[in-house]
C-alpha positions in Angstrom: -16.7 60.3 7.7 -15.7 63.2 9.8 -16.3 63.5 13.6 -19.2 65.8 12.8 -20.7 63.3 10.4 -20.5 60.6 13.0 -22.1 62.8 15.6 -25.1 63.6 13.3 -25.5 59.9 12.3 -25.3 58.8 16.0 -28.0 61.3 17.0 -30.4 60.2 14.2 -29.8 56.5 15.1 -30.4 57.2 18.8 -33.7 59.1 18.2 -34.9 56.3 15.9 -34.0 53.5 18.3 -35.6 55.3 21.2 -38.8 55.9 19.2 -38.9 52.3 18.1 -38.4 51.0 21.6 -41.2 53.2 23.0 -43.6 52.2 20.2 -42.8 48.5 20.7 -43.2 48.7 24.5 -46.5 50.6 24.4 -47.9 48.2 21.8 -46.8 45.3 24.0 -48.5 46.8 27.0 -51.7 47.4 25.0 -51.7 43.7 23.8 -50.8 42.3 27.3 -52.5 40.5 30.0 -55.9 42.3 30.1 -57.5 39.4 28.3 -59.1 36.5 30.1 -56.8 33.7 29.1 -57.6 30.2 30.1 -55.1 28.1 32.0 -53.0 25.7 30.0 -54.3 22.1 29.9 -52.7 19.5 32.2 -49.5 17.9 31.1 -49.5 14.4 29.6 -51.8 12.7 27.0 -55.3 14.0 26.6 -58.0 11.3 26.3 -61.2 12.0 24.5 -63.7 9.9 22.7 -63.2 9.7 18.9 -64.7 12.6 17.0 -67.4 12.1 14.4 -66.3 11.7 10.8 -69.8 11.7 9.3 -72.6 14.2 9.2 -74.4 14.6 12.5 -77.8 16.0 13.4 -78.5 19.0 15.6 -81.1 19.2 18.3 -83.9 19.8 15.8 -82.9 16.9 13.5 -81.3 19.1 10.8 -78.1 17.5 9.5 -74.9 19.4 10.2 -71.2 18.7 9.2 -69.3 16.2 11.2 -65.6 16.7 11.9 -62.6 14.6 11.0 -60.1 16.7 12.9 -60.6 18.9 16.0 -58.5 21.8 14.6 -59.4 22.2 10.9 -61.8 20.7 8.5 -61.5 22.2 5.0 -64.5 20.6 3.3 -64.6 23.5 0.7 -61.1 22.9 -0.4 -59.9 26.4 0.2 -56.5 25.6 1.7 -53.3 24.0 0.4 -52.0 21.1 2.5 -49.0 23.2 3.8 -51.3 26.0 4.8 -53.7 23.6 6.6 -50.7 22.2 8.5 -49.5 25.7 9.6 -53.0 26.5 10.9 -53.2 23.2 12.7 -49.9 23.8 14.5 -50.9 27.3 15.5 -54.2 25.9 17.0 -52.3 23.1 18.8 -50.0 25.6 20.3 -53.0 27.8 21.4 -54.5 24.8 23.2 -51.2 23.7 24.8 -50.5 27.2 26.0 -54.0 28.4 27.1 -56.4 25.5 27.0 -58.5 27.3 24.4 -60.1 25.0 21.8 -60.4 26.8 18.5 -61.4 25.1 15.3 -61.8 26.1 11.6 -64.5 24.7 9.3 -65.0 25.5 5.6 -68.0 24.3 3.7 -69.5 24.9 0.3 -72.9 26.0 1.4 -75.3 25.5 4.3 -77.8 24.3 1.8 -75.7 21.2 1.3 -77.0 20.2 4.7 -80.6 21.0 4.0 -80.4 24.3 5.9 -81.9 27.6 4.6 -81.7 29.8 7.7 -79.1 32.2 9.1 -75.5 31.5 9.5 -75.8 32.5 13.2 -78.2 29.8 14.1 -76.4 27.2 12.0 -73.1 27.9 13.6 -74.5 28.0 17.2 -76.2 24.6 16.6 -73.0 23.2 15.1 -70.9 24.6 17.9 -73.1 23.0 20.6 -73.4 19.7 18.8 -69.6 19.4 18.5 -69.1 20.6 22.0 -66.3 23.0 21.2 -64.4 24.3 24.3 -63.9 23.3 27.9 -67.2 22.2 29.5 -66.5 24.3 32.6 -65.0 27.4 31.0 -66.9 27.4 27.7 -63.9 29.0 26.0 -64.2 27.4 22.6 -64.0 29.3 19.3 -65.5 28.2 15.9 -64.4 29.9 12.6 -66.9 28.9 9.9 -66.6 29.9 6.3 -69.4 29.1 3.8 -67.8 29.8 0.5 -70.8 29.8 -1.9 -73.1 31.4 0.6 -70.4 34.1 0.8 -70.8 34.3 4.5 -68.6 33.6 7.5 -69.0 33.4 11.3 -66.8 33.5 14.4 -68.8 31.8 17.1 -67.5 32.0 20.6 -68.3 30.0 23.8 -70.6 31.2 26.5 -67.7 31.9 28.8 -66.7 35.0 26.9 -68.0 38.5 27.7 -70.5 40.1 25.4 -67.9 42.7 24.6 -65.8 40.1 22.8 -68.4 40.2 19.9 -67.0 43.5 18.9 -63.5 42.1 18.8 -64.6 39.2 16.6 -66.4 41.7 14.3 -63.3 43.7 13.9 -61.2 40.7 12.9 -63.8 39.7 10.3 -64.1 43.2 8.8 -60.4 44.1 8.9 -58.7 40.7 8.1 -61.0 38.0 6.7 -63.3 39.9 4.4 -60.8 42.1 2.5 -59.0 38.9 1.4 -62.2 37.0 0.7 -63.4 39.8 -1.6 -60.3 39.1 -3.7 -61.0 35.4 -3.7 -57.8 35.0 -1.6 -59.4 32.5 0.8 -56.2 30.9 2.0 -54.6 34.2 2.7 -57.6 35.5 4.5 -58.1 32.3 6.6 -54.4 32.2 7.7 -54.3 35.9 8.6 -57.7 35.7 10.2 -56.9 32.7 12.4 -53.7 34.5 13.6 -55.8 37.6 14.4 -58.5 35.6 16.2 -55.8 33.9 18.3 -54.4 37.3 19.2 -57.8 38.5 20.3 -58.6 35.5 22.6 -55.0 34.8 23.9 -53.5 38.3 23.8 -50.5 37.2 21.6 -50.0 36.0 18.1 -48.9 32.4 17.4 -45.3 31.8 18.6 -45.4 34.8 21.0 -46.4 33.2 24.2 -42.9 33.4 25.7 -42.1 36.9 24.3 -41.3 39.9 26.4 -43.5 43.0 26.4 -41.2 44.6 23.9 -41.1 41.6 21.6 -44.9 41.2 21.8 -45.4 44.8 21.0 -43.2 44.7 17.9 -45.0 41.5 16.8 -48.3 43.4 16.9 -46.8 46.4 15.0 -45.2 44.2 12.3 -48.4 42.2 11.7 -50.4 45.3 11.6 -48.1 46.7 8.9 -48.4 43.5 7.0 -52.2 43.7 7.1 -52.1 47.1 5.5 -51.0 45.4 2.3 -48.8 46.4 -0.6 -49.7 50.1 -0.5 -47.8 50.4 2.8 -44.7 49.3 1.0 -45.1 51.9 -1.6 -46.1 54.8 0.7 -43.8 54.2 3.7 -41.2 51.5 3.2 -40.0 52.6 -0.3 -39.5 56.3 0.7 -37.8 55.3 4.0 -35.4 53.0 2.1 -34.8 55.8 -0.4 -34.0 58.2 2.4 -31.5 55.8 3.9 -29.8 55.4 0.5 -29.7 59.1 0.0 -28.2 59.7 3.5 -25.5 57.1 2.8 -24.8 58.7 -0.6 -24.6 62.2 1.0 -22.0 61.0 3.5 -20.0 59.5 0.7 -20.2 62.4 -1.8 -20.3 65.4 0.5 -17.5 68.0 0.1 -14.7 67.6 2.6 -11.7 69.6 3.7 -8.2 68.3 3.9 -7.3 67.5 7.5 -3.7 68.8 6.9 -4.1 72.1 5.1 -7.9 72.8 5.0 -8.1 72.8 1.2 -11.2 71.2 -0.3 -10.3 67.7 -1.5 -11.1 66.1 -4.9 -12.4 62.6 -5.5 -10.7 60.4 -8.1 -12.8 58.6 -10.7 -13.3 54.8 -10.7 -10.4 54.1 -13.1 -8.1 56.7 -11.5 -8.7 55.4 -7.9 -7.6 51.9 -9.0 -4.1 53.2 -9.3 -4.0 53.8 -5.6 -5.5 50.5 -4.5 -3.6 47.3 -3.9 -4.5 43.9 -5.4 -6.8 42.8 -2.5 -8.8 46.1 -2.6 -9.2 45.9 -6.4 -10.5 42.3 -6.0 -13.0 43.4 -3.3 -14.3 46.0 -5.8 -14.5 43.3 -8.5 -16.5 41.0 -6.2 -18.6 44.0 -5.1 -18.0 43.2 -1.5 -16.4 46.6 -0.9 -16.2 49.8 -2.8 -13.4 52.4 -2.4 -13.2 56.1 -2.9 -9.9 57.9 -3.2 -9.8 61.6 -2.2 -6.7 63.8 -2.8 -5.8 67.3 -1.7 -4.6 69.6 -4.6 -3.0 71.8 -2.0 -0.7 69.6 -0.1 -1.0 66.3 -1.9 -2.5 64.4 1.0 -4.6 61.4 0.0 -7.2 59.3 1.9 -8.9 56.0 0.9 -12.4 55.5 2.2 -14.0 52.0 2.4 -17.7 51.3 1.9 -18.9 47.7 2.5 -21.4 46.3 0.0 -24.9 45.8 1.4 -25.8 42.5 -0.2 -22.5 40.7 -0.4 -22.1 37.1 0.5 -18.3 37.4 1.1 -16.9 37.7 4.6 -13.5 38.9 5.9 -10.6 36.5 5.5 -8.8 35.8 8.8 -5.5 35.5 6.9 -5.3 38.5 4.6 -8.0 40.7 6.1 -9.8 41.4 2.8 -13.5 40.8 2.4 -12.9 38.0 -0.1 -13.8 34.9 1.9 -16.4 32.6 0.2 -18.4 30.2 2.4 -20.2 27.1 1.0 -21.9 24.2 2.7 -22.5 20.6 1.7 -24.9 18.2 3.4 -23.0 15.0 4.2 -25.9 13.1 5.8 -29.4 14.4 6.1 -31.1 14.6 9.5 -34.1 12.4 10.3 -36.6 12.2 13.1 -34.5 9.5 14.7 -30.9 10.7 14.0 -28.9 13.9 13.6 -27.2 14.8 10.3 -23.9 16.3 9.3 -22.8 19.1 7.0 -19.4 20.4 5.9 -18.7 24.2 5.8 -15.9 25.2 3.4 -14.1 28.5 3.6 -12.0 29.7 0.6 -10.4 33.1 0.1 -10.4 34.5 -3.4 -7.4 36.7 -2.6 -4.9 34.5 -0.7 -4.4 30.8 -0.3 -6.4 30.5 2.9 -8.9 27.7 3.1 -10.5 25.8 5.9 -13.5 23.5 6.6 -15.5 22.3 9.5 -18.2 19.8 10.1 -21.4 20.7 11.9 -24.2 18.6 13.3 -27.7 19.1 11.9 -30.3 18.7 14.6 -32.9 15.9 14.4 -36.2 16.8 12.7 -38.5 17.5 15.7 -41.8 15.8 16.2 -44.6 17.5 18.0 -45.1 15.9 21.5 -47.7 18.4 22.7 -50.8 17.2 24.4 -52.9 19.1 21.9 -51.7 17.0 19.0 -53.2 13.9 20.6 -56.8 15.3 20.8 -59.5 13.6 18.9 -62.6 15.2 20.3 -63.8 18.4 21.9 -64.3 19.1 25.6 -68.0 19.5 25.8 -68.3 23.3 25.7 -71.3 25.3 24.5 -72.2 28.7 23.0 -75.1 31.0 23.7 -74.9 32.6 20.3 -72.0 35.1 20.9 -69.6 36.1 18.2 -69.9 38.0 14.9 -70.7 37.4 11.2 -69.8 38.9 7.8 -70.5 38.5 4.1 -68.7 39.4 0.9 
């Protein structure tokens, strides 16, 4: 690349970086601390009475579902075990960081419990019978999905402002229902739980310690993911194609000889091998680096330009300097919850005789020690019927 090419590339990169930083920071401010977030629960174990594991009865004697877990009860069988655990960990984190009790319930039909009314009254009675949320703050959230009724409800505690109903409706309409209409219940529930957490806590799962910029880009990235596959086709693919084109332009553009000013010619793949040494030819064979040879027909000056492969697994050898170093790892002893493990990393150069190895420690498998993981019952909260509903 010439000095002019570097200047153009630097300006483009600077503009893009500045634009991305501004977008991320603005999104972070918009998602920041305007929301009424409850204080985190006290440290140490939380003691509650054991939760019901059988059907209960509401205030009017109509049976309602009982709960086996305070975070998720998938009675309709819509979730794989791994997805259920991911949701549970997100809800535990929400409770530990904010004190908000959120729970997810899936059922086949409200008629299974002898109920033939609206999902709004059913969920309000269920919410109050379970006592979801802190009794003083009434900050609980219930996500109810009735599969065969093709209805769902986000019921929120009495401590939330009436304006939060619109937020819940937006989550239902934009996140839950599009997936449910495709019978992608697991996808919809996971994405919907994340979006609901963001509405009540101001951040997505895992973002409680993020800076404003990190929080903003988390919002932008998840919003792009929610747009679905068409975003990849309309935006990401053309952007990637533009980057490939720009790199190809820099590589193939006409260039003048730095010695005499005559336009240079590029040698073909077979011809340029004559001017490469053994290490360079091996790099091309391994596809870790590609070389172009340019020669001047006027003064005979020649330049060799190096282009690193985008998806190579080879790194630079500290001995010979070529990008021909292969890295492999072997687990010597697996880590457990009670002890660390060990793995050996081997380095072998395909070009020279360099080889080396090192042993690294594998951390113990962590166990959750959060206070939320020990909960077995709700905190006695209540709902006055706030929230939103949807059908598909």
